[in-house]
KEKOLBA-779158 format. One record per residue (C-alpha): residue in three letters; residue number from 1; x, y, z; chain. Coordinates in nm, 3 decimals, decimal comma, always signed. Last residue first. Layout:
<r res="ALA" n="NUM" u="X" v="Y" w="Z" chain="A"/>
...
END
This chain:
<r res="PHE" n="137" u="-1,209" v="+2,301" w="-0,998" chain="A"/>
<r res="CYS" n="136" u="-1,031" v="+1,967" w="-1,014" chain="A"/>
<r res="LEU" n="135" u="-0,694" v="+2,019" w="-0,853" chain="A"/>
<r res="THR" n="134" u="-0,513" v="+1,693" w="-0,800" chain="A"/>
<r res="ARG" n="133" u="-0,280" v="+1,645" w="-0,508" chain="A"/>
<r res="THR" n="132" u="-0,031" v="+1,372" w="-0,435" chain="A"/>
<r res="ALA" n="131" u="+0,237" v="+1,523" w="-0,657" chain="A"/>
<r res="GLU" n="130" u="+0,260" v="+1,846" w="-0,458" chain="A"/>
<r res="GLY" n="129" u="+0,628" v="+1,805" w="-0,388" chain="A"/>
<r res="GLU" n="128" u="+0,740" v="+2,157" w="-0,467" chain="A"/>
<r res="CYS" n="127" u="+0,528" v="+2,447" w="-0,354" chain="A"/>
<r res="ILE" n="126" u="+0,228" v="+2,660" w="-0,443" chain="A"/>
<r res="PRO" n="125" u="-0,020" v="+2,603" w="-0,164" chain="A"/>
<r res="ARG" n="124" u="-0,351" v="+2,464" w="-0,278" chain="A"/>
<r res="SER" n="123" u="-0,711" v="+2,563" w="-0,320" chain="A"/>
<r res="LYS" n="122" u="-1,015" v="+2,376" w="-0,449" chain="A"/>
<r res="VAL" n="121" u="-0,896" v="+2,029" w="-0,366" chain="A"/>
<r res="ILE" n="120" u="-0,954" v="+1,686" w="-0,510" chain="A"/>
<r res="SER" n="119" u="-0,731" v="+1,435" w="-0,341" chain="A"/>
<r res="PRO" n="118" u="-0,446" v="+1,197" w="-0,412" chain="A"/>
<r res="ILE" n="117" u="-0,343" v="+1,065" w="-0,069" chain="A"/>
<r res="LYS" n="116" u="-0,137" v="+1,224" w="+0,210" chain="A"/>
<r res="PRO" n="115" u="-0,281" v="+1,568" w="+0,132" chain="A"/>
<r res="ILE" n="114" u="-0,020" v="+1,845" w="+0,088" chain="A"/>
<r res="ASP" n="113" u="-0,067" v="+2,107" w="+0,356" chain="A"/>
<r res="THR" n="112" u="-0,228" v="+2,451" w="+0,337" chain="A"/>
<r res="VAL" n="111" u="-0,562" v="+2,355" w="+0,187" chain="A"/>
<r res="ASP" n="110" u="-0,824" v="+2,621" w="+0,248" chain="A"/>
<r res="GLY" n="109" u="-1,156" v="+2,443" w="+0,281" chain="A"/>
<r res="PHE" n="108" u="-1,265" v="+2,098" w="+0,171" chain="A"/>
<r res="VAL" n="107" u="-1,029" v="+1,809" w="+0,102" chain="A"/>
<r res="SER" n="106" u="-1,152" v="+1,544" w="-0,137" chain="A"/>
<r res="SER" n="105" u="-1,089" v="+1,176" w="-0,188" chain="A"/>
<r res="PHE" n="104" u="-1,205" v="+0,957" w="-0,473" chain="A"/>
<r res="TYR" n="103" u="-1,335" v="+0,609" w="-0,545" chain="A"/>
<r res="ASN" n="102" u="-1,497" v="+0,481" w="-0,865" chain="A"/>
<r res="ASP" n="101" u="-1,810" v="+0,264" w="-0,828" chain="A"/>
<r res="LYS" n="100" u="-2,044" v="+0,534" w="-0,961" chain="A"/>
<r res="PRO" n="99" u="-1,863" v="+0,554" w="-1,295" chain="A"/>
<r res="PHE" n="98" u="-1,748" v="+0,912" w="-1,368" chain="A"/>
<r res="TYR" n="97" u="-1,948" v="+1,201" w="-1,514" chain="A"/>
<r res="ARG" n="96" u="-2,127" v="+1,280" w="-1,187" chain="A"/>
<r res="MET" n="95" u="-1,795" v="+1,352" w="-1,020" chain="A"/>
<r res="HIS" n="94" u="-1,751" v="+1,687" w="-1,196" chain="A"/>
<r res="GLU" n="93" u="-2,057" v="+1,880" w="-1,075" chain="A"/>
<r res="TYR" n="92" u="-2,043" v="+1,678" w="-0,753" chain="A"/>
<r res="ILE" n="91" u="-1,715" v="+1,847" w="-0,662" chain="A"/>
<r res="ASP" n="90" u="-1,844" v="+2,203" w="-0,692" chain="A"/>
<r res="PHE" n="89" u="-2,178" v="+2,103" w="-0,541" chain="A"/>
<r res="PHE" n="88" u="-2,016" v="+1,959" w="-0,229" chain="A"/>
<r res="TYR" n="87" u="-1,769" v="+2,247" w="-0,199" chain="A"/>
<r res="VAL" n="86" u="-2,054" v="+2,500" w="-0,192" chain="A"/>
<r res="HIS" n="85" u="-2,204" v="+2,326" w="+0,110" chain="A"/>
<r res="PRO" n="84" u="-2,567" v="+2,270" w="+0,190" chain="A"/>
<r res="ARG" n="83" u="-2,623" v="+2,302" w="+0,568" chain="A"/>
<r res="LEU" n="82" u="-2,646" v="+1,959" w="+0,722" chain="A"/>
<r res="LYS" n="81" u="-2,975" v="+1,776" w="+0,759" chain="A"/>
<r res="VAL" n="80" u="-3,001" v="+1,751" w="+0,380" chain="A"/>
<r res="ARG" n="79" u="-2,673" v="+1,562" w="+0,345" chain="A"/>
<r res="LEU" n="78" u="-2,597" v="+1,572" w="-0,027" chain="A"/>
<r res="LYS" n="77" u="-2,455" v="+1,238" w="-0,127" chain="A"/>
<r res="PHE" n="76" u="-2,110" v="+1,101" w="-0,208" chain="A"/>
<r res="GLU" n="75" u="-2,187" v="+0,731" w="-0,160" chain="A"/>
<r res="LYS" n="74" u="-2,230" v="+0,673" w="-0,536" chain="A"/>
<r res="ILE" n="73" u="-1,888" v="+0,833" w="-0,592" chain="A"/>
<r res="LYS" n="72" u="-1,729" v="+0,578" w="-0,365" chain="A"/>
<r res="VAL" n="71" u="-1,535" v="+0,727" w="-0,078" chain="A"/>
<r res="MET" n="70" u="-1,161" v="+0,752" w="-0,008" chain="A"/>
<r res="ASP" n="69" u="-1,031" v="+0,783" w="+0,348" chain="A"/>
<r res="ALA" n="68" u="-0,957" v="+0,407" w="+0,372" chain="A"/>
<r res="ASP" n="67" u="-0,713" v="+0,442" w="+0,081" chain="A"/>
<r res="LYS" n="66" u="-0,743" v="+0,302" w="-0,268" chain="A"/>
<r res="TYR" n="65" u="-0,411" v="+0,261" w="-0,443" chain="A"/>
<r res="PHE" n="64" u="-0,182" v="+0,492" w="-0,634" chain="A"/>
<r res="GLU" n="63" u="-0,004" v="+0,457" w="-0,966" chain="A"/>
<r res="GLY" n="62" u="+0,251" v="+0,702" w="-1,095" chain="A"/>
<r res="ASP" n="61" u="+0,324" v="+1,065" w="-1,177" chain="A"/>
<r res="LEU" n="60" u="+0,027" v="+1,243" w="-1,027" chain="A"/>
<r res="LYS" n="59" u="+0,052" v="+1,622" w="-1,063" chain="A"/>
<r res="ASN" n="58" u="-0,294" v="+1,672" w="-1,215" chain="A"/>
<r res="TYR" n="57" u="-0,380" v="+2,040" w="-1,250" chain="A"/>
<r res="TYR" n="56" u="-0,077" v="+2,148" w="-1,451" chain="A"/>
<r res="ASN" n="55" u="-0,062" v="+1,817" w="-1,639" chain="A"/>
<r res="VAL" n="54" u="-0,423" v="+1,861" w="-1,749" chain="A"/>
<r res="ARG" n="53" u="-0,352" v="+2,216" w="-1,868" chain="A"/>
<r res="LYS" n="52" u="-0,043" v="+2,110" w="-2,067" chain="A"/>
<r res="ILE" n="51" u="-0,230" v="+1,815" w="-2,218" chain="A"/>
<r res="ILE" n="50" u="-0,512" v="+2,048" w="-2,331" chain="A"/>
<r res="HIS" n="49" u="-0,264" v="+2,295" w="-2,486" chain="A"/>
<r res="ASP" n="48" u="-0,084" v="+2,015" w="-2,669" chain="A"/>
<r res="ARG" n="47" u="-0,416" v="+1,884" w="-2,808" chain="A"/>
<r res="ASP" n="46" u="-0,509" v="+2,221" w="-2,958" chain="A"/>
<r res="TYR" n="45" u="-0,885" v="+2,214" w="-2,991" chain="A"/>
<r res="LYS" n="44" u="-1,116" v="+2,105" w="-3,273" chain="A"/>
<r res="ASP" n="43" u="-1,034" v="+1,739" w="-3,214" chain="A"/>
<r res="LEU" n="42" u="-1,189" v="+1,776" w="-2,869" chain="A"/>
<r res="LYS" n="41" u="-1,540" v="+1,812" w="-3,016" chain="A"/>
<r res="SER" n="40" u="-1,632" v="+1,444" w="-2,964" chain="A"/>
<r res="LEU" n="39" u="-1,551" v="+1,489" w="-2,598" chain="A"/>
<r res="GLY" n="38" u="-1,832" v="+1,741" w="-2,565" chain="A"/>
<r res="HIS" n="37" u="-2,094" v="+1,508" w="-2,715" chain="A"/>
<r res="HIS" n="36" u="-1,976" v="+1,221" w="-2,495" chain="A"/>
<r res="LEU" n="35" u="-1,994" v="+1,450" w="-2,193" chain="A"/>
<r res="GLN" n="34" u="-2,345" v="+1,567" w="-2,281" chain="A"/>
<r res="ARG" n="33" u="-2,460" v="+1,204" w="-2,274" chain="A"/>
<r res="ARG" n="32" u="-2,292" v="+1,166" w="-1,935" chain="A"/>
<r res="PHE" n="31" u="-2,485" v="+1,469" w="-1,812" chain="A"/>
<r res="ILE" n="30" u="-2,823" v="+1,319" w="-1,903" chain="A"/>
<r res="PHE" n="29" u="-2,715" v="+0,980" w="-1,767" chain="A"/>
<r res="ASN" n="28" u="-2,662" v="+1,146" w="-1,428" chain="A"/>
<r res="PRO" n="27" u="-3,033" v="+1,174" w="-1,353" chain="A"/>
<r res="LEU" n="26" u="-3,144" v="+1,526" w="-1,256" chain="A"/>
<r res="LEU" n="25" u="-3,194" v="+1,596" w="-0,884" chain="A"/>
<r res="TYR" n="24" u="-2,840" v="+1,732" w="-0,838" chain="A"/>
<r res="TYR" n="23" u="-2,895" v="+1,968" w="-1,130" chain="A"/>
<r res="LEU" n="22" u="-3,195" v="+2,112" w="-0,943" chain="A"/>
<r res="PHE" n="21" u="-2,984" v="+2,146" w="-0,628" chain="A"/>
<r res="ASN" n="20" u="-2,713" v="+2,316" w="-0,832" chain="A"/>
<r res="LYS" n="19" u="-2,947" v="+2,579" w="-0,974" chain="A"/>
<r res="ALA" n="18" u="-3,115" v="+2,652" w="-0,641" chain="A"/>
<r res="PHE" n="17" u="-2,781" v="+2,662" w="-0,455" chain="A"/>
<r res="TYR" n="16" u="-2,618" v="+2,907" w="-0,697" chain="A"/>
<r res="TYR" n="15" u="-2,929" v="+3,123" w="-0,733" chain="A"/>
<r res="PHE" n="14" u="-2,966" v="+3,156" w="-0,357" chain="A"/>
<r res="LYS" n="13" u="-2,595" v="+3,218" w="-0,318" chain="A"/>
<r res="SER" n="12" u="-2,620" v="+3,513" w="-0,557" chain="A"/>
<r res="ASN" n="11" u="-2,301" v="+3,570" w="-0,752" chain="A"/>
<r res="ARG" n="10" u="-2,462" v="+3,567" w="-1,096" chain="A"/>
<r res="TYR" n="9" u="-2,765" v="+3,775" w="-1,007" chain="A"/>
<r res="VAL" n="8" u="-3,071" v="+3,574" w="-1,102" chain="A"/>
<r res="ILE" n="7" u="-3,243" v="+3,605" w="-0,764" chain="A"/>
<r res="PHE" n="6" u="-3,125" v="+3,961" w="-0,694" chain="A"/>
<r res="ASP" n="5" u="-3,233" v="+4,090" w="-1,035" chain="A"/>
<r res="ILE" n="4" u="-3,573" v="+3,926" w="-0,983" chain="A"/>
<r res="ILE" n="3" u="-3,609" v="+4,096" w="-0,643" chain="A"/>
<r res="LYS" n="2" u="-3,532" v="+4,439" w="-0,787" chain="A"/>
<r res="MET" n="1" u="-3,229" v="+4,628" w="-0,666" chain="A"/>
END
């Protein structure tokens, strides 16, 4: 395999981290502008289908309040001293569209228990009573 093929190969960790680190360095207003453009196209899609997908991923059925384990989006930073983490970039890709003063919670790794507060997870057990979990990616 050629070096170039390896670098641009879709599942290459080097490519994944290089691309996401560059996106991390870009100002968030660029992505927010893209969001407004994308949201303006929603009328072209089936609203019922979108609501069904949102309800599948977001099981919240009432209000919830900020918990001590939640962090502000503006405090969610890449820690250079630590090894870059795929979960960080996966969450940051979505969090950058929200106001910096919003709070959120995330659970990294294989989630086998239902988080005690609404959290962003990448995996989840399929079971009843998962209303405190939101699946973002």
